[in-house]
C-alpha positions as CSV (number, residue, x, y, z in Angstrom):
1,M,42.8,-29.6,63.6
2,K,39.7,-29.9,61.6
3,T,39.1,-27.6,58.7
4,E,35.7,-26.6,57.8
5,T,34.9,-26.0,54.1
6,A,32.5,-23.2,53.6
7,E,29.9,-23.8,51.0
8,V,29.8,-21.1,48.4
9,I,26.3,-19.8,47.9
10,L,25.7,-18.5,44.4
11,P,23.3,-15.6,43.7
12,W,19.7,-16.7,42.7
13,Y,20.3,-16.1,39.0
14,R,23.2,-18.6,39.0
15,Q,21.3,-21.3,40.7
16,F,20.5,-24.5,38.7
17,W,17.1,-25.0,40.3
18,F,15.9,-21.5,39.5
19,W,16.6,-21.9,35.8
20,F,15.2,-25.5,35.8
21,V,11.9,-24.3,37.2
22,F,11.5,-20.8,35.6
23,G,13.4,-21.4,32.3
24,P,10.5,-23.1,30.5
25,L,8.0,-20.5,31.8
26,I,10.1,-17.6,30.6
27,F,10.5,-19.3,27.2
28,I,6.7,-19.8,26.9
29,I,6.1,-16.2,27.8
30,L,8.5,-15.0,25.1
31,L,7.1,-17.4,22.6
32,C,3.5,-16.2,23.3
33,S,4.5,-12.5,23.0
34,V,6.1,-13.2,19.6
35,T,3.0,-15.1,18.4
36,V,0.7,-12.3,19.5
37,S,2.8,-9.6,17.9
38,V,2.9,-11.6,14.6
39,A,-0.9,-12.1,14.7
40,F,-1.6,-8.4,15.1
41,N,1.0,-7.1,12.7
42,F,0.1,-9.6,9.9
43,A,-3.6,-9.9,10.4
44,D,-5.7,-11.2,7.5
45,D,-7.8,-8.5,5.8
46,V,-10.2,-10.9,4.3
47,V,-12.7,-10.8,7.2
48,T,-14.8,-7.6,7.4
49,D,-15.6,-6.0,10.7
50,N,-18.9,-4.3,9.9
51,Y,-21.3,-6.9,8.5
52,Y,-24.3,-4.6,8.5
53,K,-22.6,-2.0,6.4
54,S,-21.4,-4.7,4.0
55,G,-24.9,-6.0,3.7
56,L,-26.2,-2.6,2.7
57,M,-23.4,-2.2,0.2
58,I,-24.5,-5.4,-1.5
59,N,-27.9,-3.8,-2.3
60,Q,-26.2,-0.7,-3.7
61,T,-23.9,-2.8,-5.8
62,L,-26.9,-4.8,-7.2
63,K,-28.5,-1.5,-8.2
64,Q,-25.4,-0.3,-9.9
65,D,-25.0,-3.6,-11.7
66,E,-28.6,-3.5,-12.9
67,T,-28.0,0.1,-14.3
68,A,-24.9,-1.2,-16.1
69,A,-26.9,-4.0,-17.6
70,A,-29.7,-1.7,-18.7
71,L,-27.2,0.6,-20.4
72,H,-25.4,-2.5,-22.0
73,I,-22.0,-1.2,-20.8
74,V,-19.1,-3.5,-21.5
75,A,-15.4,-2.7,-20.9
76,Q,-12.2,-4.3,-22.2
77,V,-9.4,-3.6,-19.8
78,S,-5.7,-4.1,-20.8
79,F,-2.7,-3.8,-18.6
80,D,0.9,-3.2,-19.7
81,R,2.8,-4.4,-16.6
82,A,6.1,-3.3,-18.0
83,T,5.1,0.4,-18.2
84,G,2.2,0.4,-15.7
85,E,-0.2,1.6,-18.4
86,V,-3.9,0.7,-18.2
87,L,-6.1,1.0,-21.3
88,V,-9.9,0.7,-21.2
89,S,-12.2,0.5,-24.2
90,L,-15.8,1.1,-23.2
91,S,-19.0,0.5,-25.2
92,G,-22.7,0.8,-24.4
93,D,-25.9,2.8,-24.8
94,H,-24.7,5.7,-22.7
95,A,-22.8,9.0,-22.9
96,F,-19.6,8.2,-21.0
97,P,-17.9,10.6,-18.6
98,K,-14.5,12.2,-19.2
99,N,-12.9,10.2,-16.4
100,L,-13.4,6.7,-15.0
101,L,-12.0,5.1,-11.8
102,L,-10.6,1.6,-11.9
103,F,-10.2,0.0,-8.5
104,L,-7.8,-2.9,-8.0
105,D,-8.4,-4.8,-4.8
106,N,-6.0,-7.4,-3.6
107,P,-7.8,-10.4,-2.2
108,V,-5.4,-10.9,0.6
109,K,-3.8,-7.6,1.6
110,S,-5.8,-4.3,1.6
111,K,-2.6,-2.3,1.9
112,K,-1.9,-3.3,-1.8
113,D,-5.2,-1.9,-3.0
114,Q,-5.0,0.9,-5.5
115,S,-7.2,3.1,-7.7
116,V,-6.4,4.3,-11.1
117,L,-7.8,7.5,-12.6
118,L,-8.6,6.9,-16.3
119,T,-8.8,9.9,-18.6
120,E,-10.6,9.8,-21.9
121,T,-8.2,9.8,-24.9
122,S,-10.9,9.4,-27.6
123,A,-14.6,8.4,-27.7
124,G,-14.9,5.3,-25.4
125,Q,-11.1,5.0,-25.0
126,Y,-9.4,5.7,-21.6
127,R,-5.9,5.6,-20.3
128,G,-4.3,5.6,-16.9
129,E,-1.2,4.6,-14.9
130,L,-0.8,2.0,-12.1
131,A,0.6,3.4,-8.9
132,S,2.6,0.2,-8.2
133,P,3.2,-3.1,-10.0
134,V,0.6,-5.8,-9.9
135,E,0.9,-9.6,-10.0
136,Y,-1.2,-12.7,-9.2
137,S,-5.0,-12.3,-8.7
138,W,-6.9,-9.1,-8.2
139,Y,-10.6,-8.0,-8.1
140,I,-11.2,-5.1,-10.3
141,S,-14.1,-2.6,-10.5
142,L,-14.8,0.1,-13.0
143,V,-17.0,3.1,-12.2
144,P,-17.6,6.6,-13.7
145,E,-15.7,9.2,-11.6
146,S,-18.1,10.9,-9.2
147,D,-17.6,13.9,-7.0
148,V,-17.0,11.8,-4.0
149,A,-14.8,9.4,-6.0
150,K,-16.1,6.3,-4.3
151,R,-17.7,3.2,-5.7
152,K,-20.9,3.4,-3.6
153,Q,-21.9,6.7,-5.1
154,A,-21.3,5.7,-8.7
155,E,-24.2,5.5,-11.2
156,W,-23.0,2.1,-12.6
157,L,-20.4,-0.4,-11.8
158,L,-18.6,-3.2,-13.7
159,S,-16.6,-5.7,-11.8
160,G,-14.5,-8.8,-12.4
161,E,-11.3,-10.6,-11.6
162,I,-7.9,-10.9,-13.3
163,N,-5.0,-13.2,-12.7
164,F,-1.9,-11.5,-14.0
165,S,0.0,-14.9,-14.0
166,K,-2.3,-16.0,-16.9
167,M,-3.5,-12.9,-18.7
168,Q,-2.9,-9.2,-19.2
169,E,-6.4,-8.1,-20.2
170,T,-10.0,-8.9,-19.2
171,R,-13.6,-8.1,-20.2
172,L,-15.8,-6.4,-17.6
173,Q,-19.6,-6.5,-17.9
174,S,-22.5,-6.5,-15.5
175,R,-23.3,-9.8,-13.7
176,A,-26.8,-9.6,-15.1
177,N,-25.4,-9.7,-18.6
178,L,-23.2,-12.6,-17.7
179,K,-26.2,-14.6,-16.4
180,A,-28.2,-13.8,-19.5
181,A,-25.3,-15.1,-21.7
182,E,-25.2,-18.4,-19.9
């Protein structure tokens, strides 16, 4: 008597050849989806989307810079990173407003950008509080507070950079004054 052995047929998901052929494809699809999600969630903010608008803003910034140079406006900005206090000493041939705006722009992540409202404590002296701690390098801009509270509507603008790893204070003056001093 001859016995026949029945071959056990496994379901498709337990077959070796299915996983041998489709395993790498599934892995690549998962890896691509992770890469795309990381690229969108952690996109670099350095590149601007609207080049035309940025070009127009350069002309406005140059006009503000020329006004600051004509008024001989210079600011000494000091940061107390322990308390978050910002002190500004302003000098120049101009009657200064009661409030100033200090913009701190992170060169890498725009989510970290912040603005500080500086109120006058005495003639030419201003004080404000940082919203969050700062470290490493930042671009800073100082403008008189306007009704719209934006840099582009301000009468004058002082800008510069600070690296908190090396210093706690910086001097801001117009770029035209910097070129004349060189």
